[in-house]
N, C-alpha and C positions, 0 to 999 in steps of 0.2 A: 482261900478255899476253893471259891467259885470260880477261880483262874486257872487251879491246877485244873477242876473239872474239867474244862474246858479243852485245856493244852492234853488231856488223857485223852479226851473224844477225839481230838485232832490228831492225835498219832495212829489212835486204834483205825480212824477213816483213812488217816495213811496207809496203815499194814493190811487193811482189807485191799482197797483199792492195786498196791502192789501184789498180793495173792489172786485177785482177779486176774491181773494183767498175764501173771505167773502163766496159772491154770491156762489164761487166751491161749498160748502159745506151746504151751510143753509136751500138751496132747500131740501136735503135729509133731513130735519130735523126729519121725522116719524121714519126713521131707527134707527137715534141716540137713539130718544128715547125706543123705541126696545130692542137693544143694552143695553143701561144703565139702563132699569128697569130688563134682563138680567142678567146683572153685577149685580148689586143692592141683585139682588134674591140670584146669587150664595154666594154672602160677607153674606146676612142673613142665609144659608145653611152653611157657612163654619162659621159661629160664633155661631151656634147653635152646629153645633157637634166637633167644634175645641175643645180640651181640654186645658183649660189656663195655663201658666207657671208664675214660681214662680224664681224669683233670690235670690239666696244664695250668702251671701259673709264672708270670714274669712279672717281676716287679721294677719301675722306672721313679727317678726321683727328677720332678718339675722345681724350677726354680721362680718359686709363687713368690710374687711381690707381696701377697696380706701375710703371708709365714714366714719373714726375715727367709727366706735363702738366697744370698749373698755371696758372689765373686769375691774372690780372693782383693787385694788392692793391687797386685800387679795383672793379675787379668781383668781387674776391671779398667787397668788404665788404657790397656790393647784394644777391649769391649767397647767403642768409641759408640758403637752403633747396635744398640739392642734395643727388644720390646720385650714388654711387662709381659709376665704369663700371669694367668688367673686358674686357675685349678678346675675349675666346672668347665671354663669355655677349651681346656685341652683335654678331659672327659670327652666331649662332642668330639674333637679332633679327629682322637683316636679309635673312634665307633665311629667313622664318617664314610659314606659310602665312596668317596674317591679314595681315600687309602686304603680300605678292605678289599678293593676293585683291584691296585695294584697287587695286595697278597694274590686275591683269585690268578690272575695272567702271572705272574711272578712262579706259581706253584701249579699252574695248571690244574686248579682244582674244577675246572669245568667240563672236564674231560677225567671224570673218576673210572679208574682201570677196576674190576673185581674179578674174583675167583670163585667159579663155580663149586658147588658141594649139594650133596645128595640130598633129598628129602622124599617125604611119601607123596604121593596124588593126593590127599586131600592139602597139604599145604602147597604144592602146586596148583592148586586150583583156587585158593584164596591167599596169593602173592601182595596182591595190591591192600587186599583187606590188612592181612600182619605187618606190612612195610609203614600203616599209618599208626600201625599199635607201638612204634618202635622194634618190629621182630625181621628180619631181613633172611629169609629161606631160600631166596633164590640164591645168594652169592655172597661172599666175605669180602671187604675192604683188602682191595691187593696193592696200597702205597710204598709197602716196603718189600714186596713178595715179587710184582709185577714185574719181566725182563726189561719191560721200553714204557715211555711214558708218552702221551698223545700231546703236541700241540696244534694251534689252530693259527692258519695266518690272522683271519678276521674274525676272532670269538662273538665279538657282537654284533655277530652277522650270522652266527652259526644254523644249521638246522636241527634241533631237538632231535632225537637217535635214542630210543630206551635201551638199546642192547646193541652192542657190534661185535660178534665172535671174534677173533684172532689168534691164530697160530704163530709164535715166535720161532724162527729158522734160527738156528745160534750158530750155525756151519755157516751160513752164505749171509749172515747177519743181514734179515730180511724177517720183514712183517706180512704175514699170508692173511688176506682179506678175502674168505670165499676162494675161488681159485687165481685172484691174482696175487702177486708179489712187490713189495714196496722197499725198497734198500732203507737203511738210518741214516737220520741225519741231511735229508735233503725235502724240498718242499714239493710234495709229491699231488697227484691229483687225483680224487677216490670219489666216489659215490656220497660224501659226506661230506666233502668240500674239500680244501686246501689243506691239507693235513701233513708234522713231519713227527714220524715217530725215532726219538733219542734212547737211546739206552739209560736205565735208572739208575742214577749214581747211588741211587742209597740200597740198591738190590746186592747183598751179598750171595759170592757163592755159594757158600754151604748150605744157605735157603732155599736157591733155584729148585723149582723139581718143571723138568722136563716134561712131567707127565701133567700138568696143573691145566684144567681148560679155564683161559680168560677170556675178561670180553670188558670194551670199557664203551662206557653212556654218554652221550653229548647235552647239556644243559643248558640254557642262560644263563650268563655269568650273571643278570641280577638274580635268580633264583639261588646262585651259589652264596653271593653277596648277603640277602637276606637272611640265608641260612645263617651263615658266618657272623651278622647281626646279633642274629635271635641268640647264639650259644652265647655272645661274646660278653662277657662282665668285666666291668671297672669301674674301680673302688676306690676310696682313700682309705689308708692302711688306720689312719685317726683321723679324729677333728683337726690334733694339731699339727699333723705331719703331711708334707708334700709329697707324697710318696706314694702312686699309685696301685692298686694291685691289681694285672689283667690277669683274668682266668675264664677258660675255655674247656667244654670237654668235648671227647673226641672217640671214636672207636678205634683208632690207632695214634697209641702215643707219641710216635714220631709226627706225626702230622700236625697234631695238636699243638708241640710246640713249636715244628716251622713256621704255623703259621703266626702265632705270637714274635715268633723271632722275626718275622718278614714285616711284620707289622711295626716291630719297634724300628726296622732298620727304613721302612718308609716315612715314619714319622720326622726321623731325626734328619733324614735327608730332604723333606720338606722344610722344615725348618730352616736349614740351613739356606736353603733356597730361597727361602721368604728374606733372612737376613744379607743372602748374597746379592739380592736382585734391591734391595736400599741402597748400600755401600754402593752399588756398580749407577745407582742412576745421582747419587750424592757427588760421586765422580766424576759423574761426566760435566753438571752443572759449575763444579769446580774449574776443569781443565777449559769450560767454553767460556767462561769470564775472566778466566787466567790469558787464555789465547786474546781476547780482546783486550785486555789490561795491556799486552806486552806489546799489542801493535802500538798502541795508544804512548807507550812509553820511548818505543826504538823512534816514532815521529819527532817528539819531542829533544831526544836527542841529539838526532841529525838537524833540526832547529837551531837547537843550540849553538851545533858545530858551524852550523853555515852563518849563524849571525856574529859569531865573534870572530870570522874569517875574513868577512865582508866589513863589520863594523869596528875591527881592529877593539872590539872594548874586552879587555882580558880579567882587569880588574876592579873592583869596588868598593868603594868608601866604605869607612866603618858606621858611618848612619846606614849606608844602603845594605849594610850585612845586617844592621838590626832593626832594619827595617822588613828584609825578607826573608829572616827568624819569626818576626812577629805575623807579616801577613802567610807566609809559608804556613804557620800553625792554624792560623784562621780557614787556609785555603783545603788544609788536610782536613780540617773539620766538617768543611762544606763536601769536601770530597767523601767523605765515611756518611755524610747524611746522605748523600747522593747515592751511594752503596749501598745502605739500608731502606733507603726508598728505590733504589732496584729490586732490594730482596724480599720486600714487601709489595712490591707488583708480581714476583715471579709468586708470593705463597697466596696473594691474591688470586692472582691465572689458575694456582695450584688448586684452592679450594672452590672457587666459580664452573672451572671447565673441565673440576674430575671426571673421568672417566676410565672404562678399564684399560682402555691403550694410551691415556697418558702415563707421564713418567711422573716418577717423586720427587719431587722438590725438596733442597733442605730447609726448613723450618727454622732454624736459628742460626743462620751463616750471616754473623754482622750484628744481627740484630739481639739486646741483651737483654729482652723482658721475658723473665719468667714468666710470668700468665700465659703470653702466645706462645710460648715454648711449651706450657702445660697442655695447652688447650690444643696443639698441633698433634700434641703427642697422643692424646687423646682423640684422634680425629681420626690417625694414622692406626691407633688399635681398634677404634670401631670399624674401620671399613674395612681391615682385616680379617677381623671376627665375621663382618658382616660378607665378605668372600669365604671365608670356610664354612660358614654354615650355611651358605648360599650351593654349595656343594656337598653338601647332605643331608637338605631339607626343600619343600617344594617353593616354590615362589608366593605363593599366599599362608605359608607357614606363621604363626605369630610369634614366634621365637626370631625370624627375620624380619618382622614388619616391625620386632618392638626394637632393635639394632638399626632399622634403615632410621625409625623414629628419634631414638638418639641422635645421630648423626646429623639430620636436618637441625634438632637441637642445637647440635656444636658447631656447627658454619656459622648463624649469626653472630655469636659471641665473636668468631676468629674475626669477620667481615668486621664487624663493631672496633676490634681492638684495632688494627688493621689503619680503621678508619683514624681514628684516637691517637696512632703512635705517627700517623704520616701529618696530621694536624701540628701536631710537635715539633715534628720534621720541618714542617713547613715555615714555621714560626721560629724556630732556633736558624735554617735557614737566612731567612730574612731578617734576622740580628744580626749573622757572620756577613751578611752583604752589605747590610750598614756600616759593620766595622771599617770593612774594606774600601767603604768608599770613602770614609770619615782619612784611611793611609792614603787611600789615594789621590788627595787632595793636597797630603803630607809628597807624597811623591813626585808631583809636581814643580816642586821646587828642586828634586835630583836632576842632573842631566839627561837629557831623553834617549842617550846609549846607555848609560847605567839603569835608567830607568826600567829599560826594552828588557836589557838581560834578566834583570831581579824578577821580570811575570813572568819570563820564560824557564830559570830557573826555579821557581816555586811550583811550576809545573812541574817540573821532572820531579821534586821531591814527594809531589803528594803521589806523582803514579809509584816511585821507587816505595813508597810505602803501603801501596795498597797489593802490588805485585807481592811483597813480601808476606804480606799476611796473607795472601790467597794459594801464594807458593807453601804457604804453615799448614794452610788446612790442607792442601792435596796430599802433603807429607803424610798428616794425621788420617786421613781418609782412607790412602794407601796403605795405611797399616794397620788399621781396623780391618780392611776387607781382607789382606792376607792373615790376619790375626782371628777370625769367624771361627767361633765354637759355636755350639750348639745349645740352649736353653735346657737341654735338658740330660741326664743320664742313666745308663741302664745300671740299676743295683742289682738284679739278677734276672741273667736269659733263662728262657723257660724251662721247667722243668717238670716232670710228670710223677703222678703216685704209683708208687709201686702196684695197689692192688685197685683192681676197678672202683669207681664210686658209684657206678649202676650198672646193670642191678642189683640190689641187695637184697638177697634171698628172706632175709625177716620181715622186711616193709613188704615185699611181694607177696608173702603166705597172709602177712598181717590184713593187707588188699584183702585178697581173695575171703580170706574169713569176713569180715565187715562187707563183701560185697554180697557174701552168701546170708550172710545173716540179715542184711537190708532186705534181698530178693525174698527171703523167709519172711520176713514181718509185712511185707508189704502184699505177697503173694496170702497170705491168712487175711488178713486185714481185708483187703478187695475180695476175698471170696465170703467173708460174712457179712461187709458193709453192704454189698448192692443187694443178700437177699432180701426178700421182699415179709419175710414169714420173723416170728416171734422165736429167736434166739437165747437169750437172755435172759433174765429175772429183771435187769436194771431197763428191759426195752419196756417191759409192763410199767414199770415206776414210774419210766419216763413219761409214755403216753396216757397213761393213767393215772389218777387219785387215792383211785382202790384200792384196798392194803390186800397184800400177796400173805397168804395167812398159814397157808401149805403149799409143798413141794413134793410129786411124785415122780420115784423114775422108772421108767419101762424095764416093763418085767421080762426075762427073756424066757418066761414057762409061757405055755400057750393057753392054760385053763384059765380065767379071766378071776377067779376068784384066787386072791395072793395070799389071804388073810386067816388066822385059825388059831386055836389054842394054844398049839404047837409049833408055831410057824412064827420063825423069830429072824425073818430075811430083812435087808434094808429096806424093801419098798414096804414090808408089811409094819417095820417100825413107823415108816413115812405116816401111814394111816392111824397109826396111834396115834404122832403127834398132830395131826388134823383131827383126831378125835378130843385130845385136850384142847386144842387151839378153837373149839368153838365153844369155849366159854370166852372166847375173846369178843364174839357177838349176842354172848348176852345166852346163850341153847343152854338151858336146863331143865329140871323138869316141870317147871311153869311153863318156861316158854320154849317150847318142844319142836316145834315144828319148821322142817330145813327144809326148802328148796334147792335143787342142783339143776340147774342148766349148763348153755355152752352159746356161744355165736353160731357156729356152723355144725353140721355135723360131723362124726368121726372125730371129736376132739376127747371122746372117751368120758362123758357125764354119766352114762351107764356106769361105766367100771366103777368110777368114783363113788355115784352112789351104792352101790350094790356094794362094796368093799366097806365103804363108812356105816352103812347099817349093818353089817357083820361086827363089823370092829366094836360098835357100841352095845350090842348083842354080846359080844363076849364076855363086858362087865357085869351079866345078868341083870341090865334091865330087856324092859318089854319094848321090840323093837320094830312099826309097821313099816316095809317099804312098799313105794306107790307108782307103780310104772304108771304114769302120767302122760307119758308121750305118743298120743293115740296115733301119731300120724307113721310112725317109724319105730314100734318096740322092741327092745333088743334083750330085755331083761331075764323075762321068761325064760328063755331058751338057755340064757346062761344059769339060771338058778333049777332048768329041768322040771317046771311048772306049766300045765296047758293054759294055752290061754283065752279057752271055748269062753268062761266065763269071767267077767272080769267088770273094771270100772266103766267103761263103754255101758254095759248090762244095768248097771247099777243108776248111770246115768239118766238113761232111756227110760227108768222106771220097770224094768222086768224083773230086777231082782235087788232084795234087801241086803244090807252091810255083812250084815253075818252071812250071808250066800257068799261073799266076794272074798271074804278074809282065807288066804288056807295058810299051811303052816308050815316053812320051809324044810329040807334036812341038813339045811348048813348047819343049824345050831336050833336049839329048842324054845329061845327067847326071839328067833327071825321070822316074824309074819310077812306075806307078803299079798301083794293085791295087783293080779296081773291086769295088762290093758283090757284084755276083753279082745269084743271083737272088732273090726274096724270099720270105722264109719264115716260116710261120705260129709259130715259136715262137726270132726270133733272137737272143733274151736266154739261154736254156738252150744255143744251139749258144756264144754266147763262153762258157760257163761251162767247155766241154771242155778237154783236155789239150791238143787241137792248138792251142790260140791260144799256148801260151805258146813252145811248140818253133816255129812259124809267124815268132814273135818272133825266139828264140835264130836260128834261120836266116836272116832278113834282117840282123839283127844283127852276123854275119861277113862277108856283102854291102857293106854300105852305109853308110856314113859317120852318115848322121843316115835317121829313122823318122819319120814324122811323120802321126799317127793322127786322124783324124776321125768323132769318135763323137756318139753321138744326145745331145739334151740329159738334163740329170738329175733335172728336173722331172718329165715323163711316165714317164720309164723311168729305170732301173738301168742301165743300159749301161757308163755312163763309170765308178761307182766298178767294176765290176768290171775295167775296162782299166787303169785308175789305175794299182793296184798294183806292176802290170807296168811299168811306164815308167818314168823320170825325172822329168818332169815333167808339170803339168799347166799349158795355158792355159783361164782361163773367159772365154769371150767375152760382154761386158754392151754393150750395142748404145743408142745415146742414140735417145732421146724412144721408144722401145721395152720397153726391161725396166722391169718394176716394181720400184719400191720396196719394197714388202716381200717380193720375191725376194731381192733383195741383202741384206735382213736376215736371211735365214735362211742363209747363205752359210756363217756361224762356227757358228749352232747344228746346224745338218746336219754340220759339219765335227769334229763329236767323235763322233757316231755311224760316218756315211758320209765314208770320209777320201777325198780327193782329192789325190794327191801332190803335194809340191813346189809348191802352186797359186800362180798370178800371175794377175793378169787383163788383159785387152785392152779399151780401152774405144775400141768399134766404132762405127762409122756416123756420125761428127761431124757435124753439118750445120749451117751457116751460121746465125747467129740475128740475126732482123729482118729490114733489109732491106741490110744489107751485105754485102759478097762476101767478108771479110777475118775476121767474129769467129764463133768456130766457139763449140758451147755448152758446152764444159769452160771456157771462160771463161780462157782465157790469150791471146788476141787471136793467136794463130797463124793465119795466111791463106796462103791457095790462090795465093795470089799470089807464095810462094820458088819460083821456076821457073828454068829455068838459060838464060841467055841463047840458045842454039841453038832451044829450046823457043816463044820469045819469037817468033820467024820466022815460025812455021806451028804449027800443031795437030796434034797426033801424034793419032796414030789406034793402039788395044791389040790387034794381032793375034799370033795365037800364033807362037811363034818356032823 
């Protein structure tokens, strides 16, 4: 049961907070309507002049080694020189500055052409601002409607120009800039650099408008490159797919498609160029070695011919033939070892002396070690990745540094592998040389001529075997060079959506509504946040611990008397609630003295005291109202009683209590003691012993005593009177009482005590433009009136 009660209180608190929040803003609804209309008007203006954007998409298949995309066996056998692709690297390559620059130069995007359109003067004066916001008030892109395209001889050194109007003379095939005409398809000197005007191949005769006003602008290619890179989106079709989706948004569908198609072409050309460079360098290395072996083989053949001719050594014995076969086999192995050592030297030179201008040495030629081949493949891939990233990023980029570190880590492993293989090959070479030495001792038993012929033949067989091996490698490399294919394939060429993807009307108007609402909330919040006056009951409850027992709305009537026997207005009912709330302070026929004060003047304490006293008199109780603000009395005039004789007269000893008590015309049960003549020392008068005597006298006669005292901030009268009373009502006025004054209430109570104090929140006025939303934020309204008061307007006159 206890939990249920707690949850109920929490729900009630949330509902109250929501209601307060709603009432805080709903009263300013005309301002929201104004901001909403303004925002919707801005959205309409944006939709009117914003250039729609279309989305173009292309699809590219990458042969990614991680995702199992392989060539067929036949194609793989021809594509001997291939590089492994990683999807993430290819995404970076596709969006690299190098490839995008080729697209910009190929499509002349550094010199866009526009067509003028008429706009009003306000838009003309705000062209720059609107352009930043995505609105093009000055001109429309004329990518497909311009009669010409503009080329620059040196785009990288162009001088930026925002607007160059031109006229195309179709009859004379000239472009007129100002008063000067320039022929088509020729490089011409203009005030804007060396230009060439070419007829636009995208223009259809049916779309040509001879009355159109065109102009072109020149911008740095770097800006055009950055613009494309910002708009280009490249992503994998799925986690398991090696297909890339390339997307770009552009005002002209044809231009978006051309950008993507040109980018794919540039990418494929770059990939083939890399593979062809690798194949060319490999072929060059094989041909160099083949020429060297060919020269050595020709020399040996001439030596054999000369030896046989001079020594007449034509036949050899069977023993010599057997020896020749054994020794030739060893010599062939030695030659292969020498060739492997030479290849290792080439690889070592390639690793140690690698720079941007060195050629690419084939790492596995004659070397069968798979570890070395794998390391060389990784080294080549990382160096290729380094070169690609170097063209797209700066020198200090962390990605570039990471690839360089990987390269530096691979090289020591390659060099160590080379040293290990060189040691093994040297050991094998030593063993073979030892074996040949043993054969040489046997050879000494063979006749010298036969031995010499065998030695020469052995060299010949070795060179022939090396020559055949190199010749095979040359043909394989040449075949791979001729059959080189790209490691990617265009799945779908660029295509564009039929409907524009932006701006979308629902989104634009939704943003406009949200912006209007945000401005409205911020405006209302700031308007009421930075005020130094009390605006809400929550402000009072936050600044002081004393309870708020009543809230009195501001009356529209000029008559300060707002309550009567037949008065059923909302303000009158609030005073009746205040009368009942006095029970909370323990006010009854035994404890009957109530002091009414405030912090500063103008908070309505006299108004509260007068109407509270009248409200209590309406119940049939005898009530006396004391005007004890001896500094600035105000009640006498409101109730229509002369104050020539009153409280000050009694305190000075010139009058008796029964002489200063006067009956009012407001109600037979309401009596009044005016302030009397103003004195020069009212505070000292209140400190005399006559005041307690007067209160005791009145307490014996009347059921309730209501005392109106001076404000506590300027004078101390209320602090003198409060200990003699049973309760104190502290009046705070809406939009009048400073917050800092309310903050001081609890601090002052520690020194100057106001006995049994409670707060009355007075003068609450409607907020904003509504009539039923009062400043304390609880949503009460003056629409709460009884039916008999709806038929005619009540006038508040003394009863």
